[in-house]
C-alpha positions as CSV (number, residue, x, y, z in Angstrom):
1,M,0.0,0.1,0.0
2,A,1.6,3.2,-1.2
3,R,1.4,6.1,1.4
4,K,-0.6,9.2,0.5
5,T,1.1,12.2,-1.1
6,K,1.3,15.6,0.7
7,E,-1.3,16.9,-1.7
8,E,-3.7,14.1,-0.9
9,I,-3.1,14.8,2.9
10,A,-3.9,18.4,2.4
11,E,-7.1,17.6,0.7
12,I,-8.1,15.1,3.4
13,Y,-7.3,17.8,6.1
14,Q,-9.4,20.3,4.1
15,Q,-12.3,17.9,4.2
16,M,-11.8,17.6,8.0
17,Q,-12.1,21.3,8.3
18,D,-15.5,21.0,6.5
19,Y,-16.7,18.3,8.7
20,I,-15.8,20.0,12.0
21,C,-17.3,23.4,11.0
22,E,-20.5,21.7,10.1
23,R,-20.8,19.8,13.4
24,I,-19.8,22.9,15.5
25,S,-22.2,25.1,13.7
26,K,-25.1,22.6,14.3
27,A,-24.2,22.3,18.0
28,D,-24.2,26.0,18.5
29,G,-27.5,26.4,16.6
30,S,-27.0,30.1,15.9
31,G,-24.6,32.0,13.5
32,Y,-22.2,30.6,10.9
33,F,-18.5,30.5,10.0
34,E,-17.2,33.3,7.9
35,E,-14.5,32.1,5.4
36,D,-11.4,34.0,4.6
37,K,-9.3,32.5,1.9
38,W,-5.7,33.7,1.7
39,N,-2.4,33.1,-0.2
40,R,1.2,33.1,1.1
41,A,3.6,35.1,-1.1
42,E,6.3,32.3,-0.7
43,G,3.9,29.5,-1.6
44,G,0.5,28.0,-0.6
45,G,-2.2,29.5,1.4
46,G,-5.3,28.4,3.3
47,R,-8.7,29.2,4.4
48,T,-9.6,30.6,7.9
49,R,-13.1,30.2,9.2
50,I,-14.2,32.4,12.2
51,F,-17.4,32.0,14.0
52,R,-18.6,35.0,16.2
53,N,-21.4,35.7,18.6
54,G,-23.3,32.5,18.4
55,A,-25.7,31.1,20.9
56,I,-23.0,29.4,22.9
57,L,-19.7,30.3,21.2
58,E,-18.4,33.9,21.5
59,K,-15.4,33.2,19.1
60,A,-14.3,30.0,17.2
61,G,-11.5,29.8,14.8
62,I,-11.0,26.7,12.5
63,A,-8.2,27.1,10.1
64,F,-6.8,25.0,7.3
65,S,-3.5,25.8,5.6
66,A,-1.1,24.2,3.1
67,V,2.0,26.2,2.6
68,H,5.4,25.5,1.0
69,G,8.7,27.1,0.0
70,P,12.3,27.4,1.2
71,T,12.6,26.6,4.9
72,P,13.8,29.6,6.8
73,K,17.2,29.2,8.5
74,K,15.7,30.0,11.9
75,I,13.5,26.8,11.5
76,L,16.5,24.7,10.1
77,D,18.7,25.7,13.1
78,K,15.9,25.2,15.7
79,L,14.9,21.7,14.5
80,G,18.3,20.6,13.4
81,L,17.4,20.1,9.8
82,D,19.4,20.2,6.6
83,E,18.5,22.9,4.1
84,A,15.6,21.9,1.8
85,D,12.2,23.3,0.8
86,F,9.3,22.4,3.1
87,F,5.6,21.6,2.8
88,A,3.2,21.9,5.8
89,T,-0.5,21.4,6.0
90,G,-2.9,21.0,8.9
91,V,-6.1,22.0,10.7
92,S,-5.8,24.2,13.8
93,I,-8.8,25.0,16.1
94,V,-9.4,27.2,19.2
95,I,-12.8,27.8,20.7
96,H,-13.7,30.5,23.3
97,P,-17.2,30.2,24.6
98,K,-19.6,32.8,26.0
99,S,-20.1,31.0,29.3
100,P,-17.4,30.6,31.9
101,M,-18.9,27.2,32.6
102,V,-17.9,25.9,29.1
103,P,-14.2,25.2,28.6
104,I,-11.9,26.6,26.1
105,I,-10.6,23.9,23.7
106,H,-7.8,23.6,21.2
107,M,-7.1,21.0,18.7
108,N,-4.3,20.7,15.9
109,I,-3.4,18.1,13.4
110,R,-0.6,18.7,10.9
111,Y,1.8,17.2,8.5
112,F,5.3,18.5,7.6
113,E,7.4,17.2,4.7
114,M,10.6,18.4,3.1
115,D,11.9,17.7,-0.4
116,N,14.9,15.8,1.0
117,G,12.6,13.1,2.4
118,E,12.3,14.3,5.9
119,Y,8.7,14.2,7.3
120,W,6.6,13.9,10.4
121,F,3.1,14.3,11.9
122,G,2.3,16.4,14.8
123,G,-0.9,17.5,16.7
124,G,-3.0,17.0,19.8
125,I,-6.1,18.1,21.7
126,D,-6.4,19.7,25.1
127,L,-8.9,21.4,27.3
128,T,-8.7,24.6,29.3
129,P,-11.7,24.9,31.7
130,H,-12.2,28.2,33.3
131,Y,-13.5,26.2,36.2
132,I,-12.1,22.6,36.6
133,D,-14.8,20.0,37.0
134,P,-13.3,16.5,37.8
135,A,-16.1,14.7,36.1
136,D,-15.7,16.8,32.9
137,A,-11.9,16.3,33.1
138,S,-12.4,12.5,33.5
139,Y,-14.9,12.4,30.6
140,F,-12.5,14.3,28.2
141,H,-9.4,12.2,29.0
142,Q,-11.3,9.0,28.8
143,K,-12.5,9.9,25.3
144,V,-9.0,10.9,24.3
145,K,-7.6,7.6,25.7
146,E,-10.1,5.6,23.8
147,V,-8.9,7.1,20.5
148,C,-5.3,6.6,21.5
149,D,-5.8,3.0,22.5
150,R,-7.2,2.1,19.1
151,F,-3.8,2.8,17.7
152,E,-1.1,2.2,20.2
153,K,-1.5,1.4,24.1
154,D,1.5,3.7,24.9
155,Y,0.1,6.7,23.0
156,Y,-2.2,8.1,25.8
157,P,0.3,7.9,28.6
158,K,3.2,9.1,26.6
159,F,1.3,11.9,24.7
160,K,-0.5,12.9,28.0
161,N,2.7,13.5,29.8
162,W,3.9,15.3,26.7
163,A,1.0,17.6,26.8
164,D,1.5,18.3,30.5
165,D,4.9,19.4,29.8
166,Y,4.1,21.3,26.6
167,F,1.0,23.2,27.8
168,F,2.9,24.7,30.8
169,I,3.1,28.4,31.5
170,K,6.6,28.5,33.0
171,H,6.5,32.0,34.2
172,R,3.3,31.2,36.1
173,D,4.4,27.7,37.3
174,E,1.0,26.4,36.1
175,T,-0.5,24.3,33.3
176,R,-2.7,26.1,30.8
177,G,-5.6,23.7,31.7
178,I,-6.2,20.0,32.3
179,G,-4.0,18.9,29.3
180,G,-4.9,16.1,26.9
181,I,-2.5,14.8,24.5
182,F,0.4,16.4,22.4
183,Y,2.8,14.8,19.9
184,D,5.3,16.0,17.4
185,R,7.8,14.7,15.0
186,L,5.9,11.4,14.8
187,K,6.9,9.2,11.9
188,A,6.9,5.5,10.8
189,E,9.3,2.9,9.4
190,N,7.1,2.0,6.4
191,D,4.1,3.1,4.3
192,E,1.6,1.1,6.5
193,G,2.8,2.9,9.6
194,F,2.6,6.2,7.8
195,E,-1.0,5.5,7.0
196,K,-1.7,4.5,10.6
197,I,-0.4,7.7,12.0
198,L,-2.4,9.7,9.4
199,D,-5.5,7.8,10.5
200,F,-4.7,8.5,14.1
201,S,-4.6,12.3,13.3
202,L,-8.0,11.9,11.6
203,A,-9.5,10.2,14.5
204,I,-8.4,13.0,16.7
205,G,-10.1,15.4,14.2
206,R,-13.4,13.4,14.4
207,L,-13.3,13.3,18.2
208,F,-13.2,17.0,18.5
209,P,-16.8,17.9,17.6
210,E,-17.9,14.9,19.6
211,V,-16.4,16.0,22.9
212,Y,-16.8,19.7,22.5
213,G,-20.4,19.2,21.4
214,H,-20.9,17.4,24.7
215,F,-19.6,20.3,26.7
216,M,-21.6,22.8,24.7
217,S,-24.8,20.9,25.4
218,K,-24.0,20.0,29.0
219,N,-22.5,23.2,30.3
220,S,-23.9,26.1,28.5
221,S,-27.1,26.3,30.4
222,L,-25.3,26.3,33.8
223,P,-25.9,29.4,35.8
224,Y,-23.2,32.0,36.4
225,G,-22.7,35.7,37.4
226,E,-20.3,38.6,37.3
227,N,-17.8,36.8,39.5
228,E,-17.5,33.9,37.1
229,V,-17.2,36.3,34.1
230,S,-14.5,38.1,35.9
231,W,-12.5,34.8,36.5
232,Q,-13.1,33.8,32.9
233,G,-11.3,37.0,31.8
234,L,-8.3,36.2,33.9
235,R,-8.2,32.5,32.7
236,R,-8.4,33.9,29.1
237,G,-5.4,36.1,30.0
238,R,-3.3,33.1,30.9
239,Y,-4.3,31.5,27.6
240,V,-2.9,34.6,25.7
241,E,0.3,34.5,27.7
242,F,0.9,30.9,26.8
243,N,0.2,31.4,23.1
244,L,2.3,34.5,22.7
245,V,5.3,33.4,25.0
246,W,5.5,29.7,24.6
247,D,3.5,28.2,21.8
248,A,5.7,26.6,19.1
249,G,3.0,26.7,16.5
250,T,2.6,30.6,17.0
251,K,6.4,30.9,16.6
252,F,6.6,28.6,13.6
253,G,3.9,30.6,11.8
254,L,5.4,33.9,12.4
255,D,9.0,32.6,11.6
256,T,7.7,31.3,8.2
257,N,6.1,34.6,7.4
258,G,2.7,33.1,7.9
259,R,-0.6,35.1,7.9
260,T,-0.7,36.9,11.2
261,E,-4.4,37.2,11.4
262,S,-4.8,33.4,11.0
263,I,-1.9,32.7,13.5
264,L,-3.5,34.9,16.1
265,M,-7.0,33.6,15.6
266,S,-6.5,31.6,18.8
267,M,-6.7,34.9,20.9
268,P,-10.0,35.4,22.9
269,P,-12.2,38.4,22.0
270,V,-11.6,39.8,25.5
271,A,-9.1,39.0,28.2
272,N,-8.2,40.6,31.5
273,W,-5.2,41.0,33.9
274,E,-5.4,41.9,37.5
275,Y,-2.3,42.9,39.5
276,M,-1.6,40.4,42.3
277,H,-5.0,38.7,42.1
278,E,-5.7,36.3,44.9
279,V,-8.4,33.7,45.0
280,V,-10.7,33.1,47.9
281,E,-9.7,30.0,49.9
282,G,-12.1,27.1,49.4
283,S,-13.7,28.8,46.3
284,M,-14.2,27.2,42.9
285,E,-11.5,29.5,41.8
286,D,-9.2,28.2,44.4
287,F,-9.9,24.6,43.5
288,T,-9.1,25.3,39.8
289,Q,-5.9,27.2,40.6
290,K,-4.6,24.3,42.9
291,N,-5.1,21.8,40.2
292,L,-3.4,23.5,37.3
293,R,-0.6,21.2,37.8
294,K,1.3,18.5,35.8
295,G,0.9,14.8,36.3
296,I,-2.6,14.6,37.5
297,D,-4.4,11.3,36.8
298,W,-7.8,12.7,35.6
299,L,-9.1,9.3,34.9
300,N,-9.0,8.4,38.6
301,F,-9.1,11.9,40.3
302,E,-10.4,12.1,43.8
303,K,-11.5,15.5,44.9
């Protein structure tokens, strides 16, 4: 079985964007995605779809891209690669809900190839609740584990730990949320293994609207007030800090002269910072803050 070409993978990922947009639009029930097609001067382009002011979602970005051209020296040096042209394609998603009781979510699946034969897959899915609910965290991690286990039994523990390390705000000494999975530079020894990794990335893509549709339906009607909205603004601020300071995808996009508006679509519409903010001991905010840590077994969490 011959492995798929980079052009075929790009087409499949573009279809995945269509699938996810359709499912998320239906789950919200109001509003629609606006599409913005763009071209990159050095080669390639993409289509960014933005959903704003829906019934449940305040802002959602679901982007597809397929770009190519000379690999910038900064990327070659950082990744230890030989000089060659590159091709990169993928789907990237960030959703910011209106309600602080509905979590922020991120997903990314991507493929990178160079004309010297180098290639790899990367991606993952992670959840950033404004308020950590152990039952929701367990549900999310169980669904992610089920997908991982269909492919390799060591995927979930390995990629879960990788996510804990990756989605960590070092200057705050806290995780961005409750994690999920993250993987990068994943490759195979033969064409069959190549197709298996591609199928794994597509399974993550299909999982996305399933799990987030669950949270949209379950949590959007939960009551909240000004205190919860204020906390949501602070948690969004932490999300911004991670994406601008530590996120490798943001840096890659900017370093390859990517499209700034599409790269920064992950930013929330509104975020807040408060000097020396302290949570009230015993509050839901306190519980959340204390559990923004690496290494938590959310499948067997005891409050």
